[in-house]
C-alpha positions as CSV (number, residue, x, y, z in Angstrom):
1,X,0.0,0.0,0.0
2,X,1.3,3.4,-1.0
3,X,0.1,6.5,0.9
4,X,0.9,10.0,-0.1
5,X,1.9,12.5,2.7
6,X,2.6,16.2,2.9
7,X,4.5,18.0,5.6
8,X,3.5,21.6,6.3
9,X,4.9,24.3,8.7
10,X,1.8,25.9,10.1
11,X,1.6,29.5,11.4
12,X,4.6,30.5,9.4
13,X,5.4,32.0,6.0
14,X,8.8,30.4,5.9
15,X,10.2,26.9,6.4
16,X,11.7,25.7,9.7
17,X,9.4,27.9,11.8
18,X,5.8,27.6,13.0
19,X,4.6,24.0,13.8
20,X,5.2,21.1,11.5
21,X,2.3,18.8,10.7
22,X,2.0,15.8,8.6
23,X,-1.1,15.5,6.4
24,X,-2.7,12.4,4.7
25,X,-5.7,12.7,2.4
26,X,-7.2,9.2,2.5
27,X,-9.9,7.5,0.4
28,X,-11.2,5.8,3.5
29,X,-10.2,5.4,7.1
30,X,-7.3,3.2,8.1
31,X,-7.5,1.3,11.4
32,X,-6.9,3.3,14.6
33,X,-3.8,1.2,15.2
34,X,-2.3,1.9,11.8
35,X,-2.9,5.6,12.0
36,X,-1.4,5.7,15.4
37,X,1.7,3.8,14.1
38,X,2.0,6.2,11.2
39,X,1.9,9.2,13.6
40,X,4.6,7.6,15.7
41,X,6.7,6.9,12.7
42,X,6.7,10.6,11.6
43,X,7.2,11.6,15.2
44,X,5.8,15.1,14.8
45,X,3.5,16.9,17.3
46,X,0.5,16.0,15.1
47,X,-0.3,13.9,12.1
48,X,-3.7,14.6,10.5
49,X,-5.8,12.3,8.4
50,X,-8.6,13.6,6.3
51,X,-11.3,11.8,4.3
52,X,-13.9,13.3,2.0
53,X,-17.5,13.2,3.2
54,X,-19.6,14.6,0.3
55,X,-18.8,18.3,0.1
56,X,-17.2,18.2,3.6
57,X,-14.2,16.5,5.2
58,X,-13.7,14.3,8.2
59,X,-10.6,14.9,10.1
60,X,-8.7,13.2,12.9
61,X,-5.4,14.0,14.6
62,X,-2.8,11.9,16.3
63,X,0.3,12.7,18.3
64,X,3.1,10.2,18.4
65,X,1.3,8.5,21.3
66,X,-2.4,9.2,21.2
67,X,-5.4,10.6,19.3
68,X,-6.5,14.1,20.4
69,X,-9.9,15.7,20.2
70,X,-8.8,19.0,18.7
71,X,-5.8,20.4,16.9
72,X,-5.4,23.8,15.2
73,X,-2.1,23.8,13.4
74,X,-2.8,20.4,11.8
75,X,-6.2,21.6,10.6
76,X,-4.6,24.6,9.1
77,X,-2.0,22.4,7.5
78,X,-4.7,20.1,6.2
79,X,-6.6,23.0,4.6
80,X,-3.4,24.2,3.0
81,X,-2.8,20.8,1.5
82,X,-6.4,20.3,0.2
83,X,-6.4,23.8,-1.3
84,X,-2.9,24.1,-2.7
85,X,-1.8,20.5,-3.5
86,X,-5.2,18.9,-4.4
87,X,-6.7,22.1,-5.7
88,X,-10.1,21.6,-3.9
89,X,-12.2,24.3,-5.6
90,X,-13.5,26.0,-2.4
91,X,-12.8,29.2,-0.4
92,X,-14.2,27.6,2.7
93,X,-13.5,24.0,3.9
94,X,-15.8,22.4,6.5
95,X,-14.4,19.6,8.7
96,X,-16.3,17.3,10.9
97,X,-14.3,16.3,14.0
98,X,-14.6,15.0,17.6
99,X,-15.0,18.6,18.6
100,X,-17.8,19.3,16.2
101,X,-17.8,21.2,13.0
102,X,-14.7,23.3,12.2
103,X,-14.1,25.4,9.1
104,X,-11.1,27.0,7.4
105,X,-11.4,29.9,5.0
106,X,-9.1,32.3,3.2
107,X,-8.8,35.9,4.5
108,X,-6.2,38.5,3.7
109,X,-3.8,35.9,2.2
110,X,-4.0,33.8,5.3
111,X,-6.0,30.8,6.4
112,X,-8.6,31.4,9.1
113,X,-9.7,28.7,11.5
114,X,-13.2,28.9,12.9
115,X,-13.1,27.0,16.2
116,X,-15.3,26.9,19.4
117,X,-14.8,29.4,22.1
118,X,-13.6,27.8,25.4
119,X,-13.9,29.8,28.6
120,X,-11.3,28.7,31.2
121,X,-12.6,28.1,34.7
122,X,-11.0,28.4,38.2
123,X,-9.3,25.3,39.3
124,X,-11.2,23.3,41.9
125,X,-8.2,22.6,44.2
126,X,-4.7,24.0,44.8
127,X,-2.1,22.5,42.5
128,X,1.8,22.5,42.6
129,X,1.9,24.5,39.3
130,X,4.6,26.9,40.3
131,X,6.8,24.1,41.5
132,X,6.4,22.2,38.2
133,X,7.1,25.3,36.1
134,X,9.9,26.6,38.3
135,X,8.6,30.2,38.4
136,X,6.0,32.3,40.2
137,X,2.4,32.3,38.8
138,X,-0.3,35.0,38.9
139,X,-3.4,32.8,38.1
140,X,-4.3,29.2,37.3
141,X,-7.3,28.3,35.3
142,X,-8.4,25.2,33.6
143,X,-10.1,23.8,30.5
144,X,-8.9,20.5,29.0
145,X,-5.5,22.0,29.8
146,X,-4.3,24.2,32.7
147,X,-4.0,27.8,31.7
148,X,-1.3,29.5,33.8
149,X,-0.8,33.3,33.7
150,X,2.8,34.5,34.4
151,X,4.0,38.0,35.3
152,X,5.6,38.9,31.9
153,X,6.5,37.9,28.4
154,X,10.1,37.3,29.6
155,X,8.9,34.9,32.3
156,X,7.0,33.0,29.6
157,X,10.2,32.8,27.4
158,X,12.4,31.9,30.3
159,X,10.1,29.1,31.7
160,X,11.9,25.8,32.0
161,X,9.4,23.3,33.4
162,X,10.1,20.0,35.1
163,X,8.5,17.6,32.5
164,X,8.1,14.8,35.0
165,X,6.3,17.1,37.3
166,X,4.0,18.4,34.5
167,X,2.8,14.9,33.8
168,X,1.5,14.6,37.3
169,X,-0.7,17.7,36.8
170,X,-4.4,17.2,35.6
171,X,-5.4,17.8,32.0
172,X,-3.8,17.3,28.6
173,X,-1.1,19.9,29.1
174,X,-0.1,23.3,30.6
175,X,-0.4,26.6,28.7
176,X,1.7,29.5,30.0
177,X,0.8,33.0,28.9
178,X,1.4,36.6,29.7
179,X,0.7,40.1,28.1
180,X,3.0,40.6,25.3
181,X,5.5,43.5,24.5
182,X,5.2,43.6,20.7
183,X,2.1,41.4,20.6
184,X,-1.1,41.5,22.6
185,X,-0.2,38.3,24.3
186,X,2.3,35.5,24.2
187,X,2.1,31.8,25.2
188,X,3.9,28.4,25.3
189,X,2.4,24.9,25.6
190,X,3.8,21.9,27.3
191,X,2.1,18.5,27.0
192,X,4.5,15.7,27.9
193,X,1.7,13.4,29.0
194,X,0.5,13.1,25.4
195,X,4.0,12.8,23.8
196,X,4.6,16.6,23.2
197,X,7.2,18.0,25.5
198,X,6.7,21.4,24.0
199,X,4.4,22.2,21.0
200,X,5.9,24.9,18.8
201,X,2.6,26.7,17.8
202,X,-0.8,25.5,19.1
203,X,-3.9,26.7,17.5
204,X,-6.3,24.8,19.8
205,X,-5.0,26.5,22.9
206,X,-6.1,29.8,21.6
207,X,-9.7,28.7,21.9
208,X,-9.3,29.6,25.6
209,X,-6.5,32.2,25.3
210,X,-8.6,34.5,23.0
211,X,-11.6,34.9,25.3
212,X,-9.3,35.3,28.3
213,X,-7.2,38.0,26.8
214,X,-10.1,39.7,25.0
215,X,-11.8,40.3,28.3
216,X,-8.7,41.6,30.1
217,X,-7.5,43.8,27.2
218,X,-10.9,45.0,26.2
219,X,-10.6,44.1,22.5
220,X,-11.8,41.4,20.3
221,X,-9.1,41.4,17.7
222,X,-5.7,40.2,19.0
223,X,-2.3,39.6,17.6
224,X,-0.6,36.7,19.4
225,X,2.8,35.0,19.3
226,X,3.7,31.5,20.6
227,X,7.3,32.0,21.7
228,X,8.7,28.5,21.4
229,X,12.1,28.1,19.8
230,X,10.5,27.9,16.3
231,X,7.9,30.5,17.1
232,X,4.7,31.4,15.2
233,X,2.3,34.3,15.0
234,X,-1.5,34.0,15.1
235,X,-4.1,36.6,14.1
236,X,-7.0,36.2,16.5
237,X,-10.6,37.4,16.7
238,X,-13.5,36.7,19.2
239,X,-16.8,36.4,17.6
240,X,-19.4,35.4,20.2
241,X,-19.2,31.6,20.8
242,X,-16.6,31.2,18.2
243,X,-12.9,32.2,17.8
244,X,-11.2,32.9,14.6
245,X,-7.5,31.9,14.4
246,X,-5.6,33.1,11.4
247,X,-2.1,32.2,10.1
248,X,0.1,31.3,7.2
249,X,1.3,27.9,6.1
250,X,4.3,26.6,4.1
251,X,4.6,23.1,2.6
252,X,8.1,21.9,3.1
253,X,8.0,18.2,2.0
254,X,5.9,15.6,0.2
255,X,6.4,11.9,-0.2
256,X,5.1,8.4,-0.2
257,X,4.8,6.0,2.7
258,X,5.2,2.3,1.6
259,X,3.4,-0.3,3.8
C-alpha cells in the first residue's frame, strides 16, 4: 500500500518555523492502530488524516502516542494541502471532528480557522503548578488544559518546566501565557503526557486564550505569538461563541509511505 503525505509548517510563511504537521488525504479510514503507528513513525507533534465526506471532510489528529480531540495547526496544514496540493475548488472548507464542525477559509492571504470558544474556569483545588514550572504564577485556570498566567513575556520565554512534574498535573497539558511586549499576548504549551514536551505553535489552545485576553485587554481582535524556539504568530478574533485563528502555512516536503 502506498500513501501520499505532505509536511506543512503551520503558522509560518517560511520553512523551519511555526509548527510542522503531517497530512494524509485518504480515500477511506485506516484502522486506529495503523494511523497511530504512522503518527509515531513521523514523530511530529501531530499527524492529520482527512477523508472526503460529500462536500465536507472528516478529520482526525494523532500525536506520536495518542489521538487528540482538537488540533489547530494540523487543521490549518490540512486545509493548505487540500487547497494548494489537491486544488479543492472552495474558499471555505468544512471539517467534521470529535470537537464538532470546524471550518477554514481564506482571509487577507492567510488561512482562518473557525473554532469553538472555550472559557477557562477556576481550578477546583490547589495544584503545585509553580513548582512544576519553576517560576511564580499569577493565576491558574483550567479547561482540558491548565491555563497559567505569568507575570511577563520574559517569564514565559524563560520558563523551564520539570516535565516529569507536569505529567502529574491534571489535563492534557499546561499553557503558560502573559501580556506581550510587541504582541497583545504570548504563550507556550507543554504536553509531555501526550507525547509533546513542547508544542511549537498550538492553534487549539487559543480557543481559551482568545476569550481570556479579549476580556482583560478590552478588545476582540488580537495579535498573538507563541514564543517557542520555532515561534509562530496568530491573528485572532473573538466572535461570540466562536474564535477565529488566522495564520500562514508553508509546505516543506511531500512523499510516499510504503506499507
